[in-house]
Each structure stands twice: as C-alpha cells, then as structure tokens.
Steps between C-alpha positions, in 0.01 A plus 500: 500500500309226315286577196209291636409205723312175433373215717538135411174298517468153650528363144829685443348765274605864495312801363718742305432854624373756246817712527715197413271392212518851355876521541554160332231556238323174581135403504282189486682214329845655541777271618733604780846351539651433845879485521759465776757775547715401797278525808223680304222387270436727202162510323481634145280482195599191304609539140298323234790275406816396678837537332512121486169491305633753250830315466321170435293657218790682337752219509296180488714342225840658570793350693511575873788751504444828316695818453352839576482570125299178448257594777450850357445351155242256638313777679507719188374212282217420744390865526504543120292186457260602776448852365504417129198638316411761760 
C-alpha cells in the first residue's frame, strides 16, 4: 500500500504530500534527489554535499590514486581544521 499519492501538473510539477514531507524531514527550500533503481524511481532527501564534492575538497592537491589510510588521514585533517577553535 502506498504512503501517499500525487498528481503531476501540466507543467510537470508534483506536490509532495504532508506524510512524505514529514517522513523525509523536508520543507520549503529542501532538495529532493530522484534516482533510478531498476524499473523504479526512488525519491529521497538530497545530502548537502556529494561524495565527489567532499573528495575534491579533501584531495585537491594529491595524486589521483589514494590508499584507504590516506583518505582517512585527509578526512581527519579536514575535520580538525574545520572544528579547530570550537
């Protein structure tokens, strides 16, 4: 049984039902992400940053291939810098 139903307008817009907004924790200005999963389309609350965005920030000046230890070190260094002085 579906959680809720929506209609698509002539402009291709869809209203997100209250039950779905509450369940996803979204409100005005929130971004929803649409993804394919076989013959289904999944809608979820989009994260603030993609893993590619984070990777680009952490490893902007490093060579392309990294070990797991290097990635953990980069994340640790970024978090320490970001939270320093708090």
